[in-house]
C-alpha positions, 0 to 999 in steps of 0.5 A: 527480458520481456514480460506481459502484465494487465495494467490496473490504472483504469477499467480498460485493462490493457495487456501491456508487454514490457521490455526491460533490462534488469530493473529498468524498463526499456519500453512499454507497448499496449497501453491506451492511455498515459496511465498504463506507461507510468503503471508499467514503468512503476511497477517494474523499476519500484513497485509501491503497495498500500498496506491494509491490515489490522492492529491490536486494541487493549479496553475497547469494543473490538479486539482489532482495529483496522488500518492503512497506510495513507500512501503506498510504500515501497513493496519491499518494506512490507515484511518490515512494515508488518513486524512494526504494526505486530507491536502496536496496540490502540488503548484509546478511542478513536475515529475513523481516519484518525492517525494511529502512528505518524511518519510510520518507520520513517516512510513518509506515511501515516498509518491510518484508522479505518473505522471508528472504535469506542471504549467496551 
């Protein structure tokens, strides 16, 4: 299988040509730096994404608190992760960068507040 994608690891935006055997990369061409090869292999073999979303709040100045994962998580876990996020309600004031959920779903990442929020 041959696939073409644009590398997003640096501003050059190289056009990568990937040859793969199912889920395993055989070759990568078109990259102008080392990061292109690594990006293509990661994206084909085990894609990862940083989840950015919001959780509900109770008794705070805003109804929603923006949050994100501290590191990328496997792309296939996004729907499961979002289902768990829907069950979270933050009721205490938090500072930006505070951990809302530690080792979220056992994925080795924390769910982190993206802004500070106070009581009403």
